[in-house]
C-alpha positions, 0 to 999 in steps of 0.5 A: 948883214942878213936880217937873220944875223941881226940880234935883239939889243942885248940890253933888252934881253931877259929884263922886264922893261917899260916900253914907254921908257925906251924912246923919248919924244923929240919936238917935231920929229919921229924917233924909232928903236928897233926891238926885234928885226928877224926874217920872220918879222919886226918889232919897232917902237916909235915916238911921234911928236904932235902933228908928226906922222907917216904918210900914206903907204902900203905894206905887203903884210898885216901890221899891228899897232899898239899905242903905248902913250898918247893918241894917234889918228890911223887912216886905213883905206880912207877911214880915220880911226882914233887909237889911244893909249892901251888900244891897238889896231891892225892895218891890213896888208896891201891897204893904204894906211897913214898915221898922224900924232893927234898929240905926242904918242908912242907906239909899238909896230909889229910886222910879221912877214908871212 
């Protein structure tokens, strides 16, 4: 299936929904739920158990991370940033970055492919 053909999950359309309620923490794992996946970009919700994370990598596009709950350590080009509930950080394109759960945390990742 082409990404253009993918749809936003029907149970989310036209409703006011609390982001934190869409994914639940699971011990020692990372849980994700795709909210939007279209050719121009994606919106994905994640729940990270304490000490879980994403290893260092790069992406060809800027990515916005908004913390819905908890606290994360976000490392960008070797510099660690503590990002807490209600805060956001932009990870620039082509810069190495990684995320680690200081405590359980949930985040929304928005990536625009342009």
